[in-house]
N, C-alpha and C positions, 0 to 999 in steps of 0.2 A: 547357616551359610549356604548349605546345599539347596534350601528352599528358594533363596534369592537367585542363585546362579541358574537354576532350572527355569525359573520364570523368565529371566533375562535371555536365556538361550532360545526359548520358544518365541519370544518377541522378535529377537534378531532373525530367527529362521523365517518368521512371517514376513518381515520387511524384506529380507533377501529374496524370498520366493516371489513376492509381488514385483520387486524391481527386476528380477530375472525374466519375467514374462513381458516386460515392456520393450518395445522396439524404439529405434531412434525417432520415429515419427511420433510415438507417444510422448517421449521426453520433449521433443520440439513443441508439441501441442501444449503440454503442461507449462513449459517455460513461456510460451506465447501468452497463455492465459494469465500467468502470474505477472508478466510484464505489462499486459493490457490493464489489469486491475491496478497495478502500481502507478502507471501513467495517469489513469483516471483520478486516483487519490492525490497525486502531486498537482495535477491541473486544478482540481477542486480547491486545494489548499491555497495555491497562488491566486486563483480567481477571487477567493474570499479576501485575501490580503489586498488585492487590487481594488475591490469594491470598498473596503474599509478606508483605503488611502483616498479614493475619490470622494467618499463621504466627508472625510476630514478636510479635504481641499475645498469642497463646496461650502462647508460650514465656515471655513476661514475666509472665503470670498464674501459670504454673506455678512460676516462680522466686519470685514474691511469696508464693504459698501455701506453698512450701517454707520460706521464711524465717519466716513467721508461725507455722507449726506446730512 
């Protein structure tokens, strides 16, 4: 048990030490980077869905035109 708690204490001390050195500007920059990457991924996902919907619509229009002609 002591072996696990010692390891956990060192990890927590490292995390606390790193976080204690950061300023509000550092936190703001980190949050901005995470939000920027998240926005990129969400936009990429919905752009892909939009392109798939347009391809399905174009295929349906071609099929409709084929049936009419």
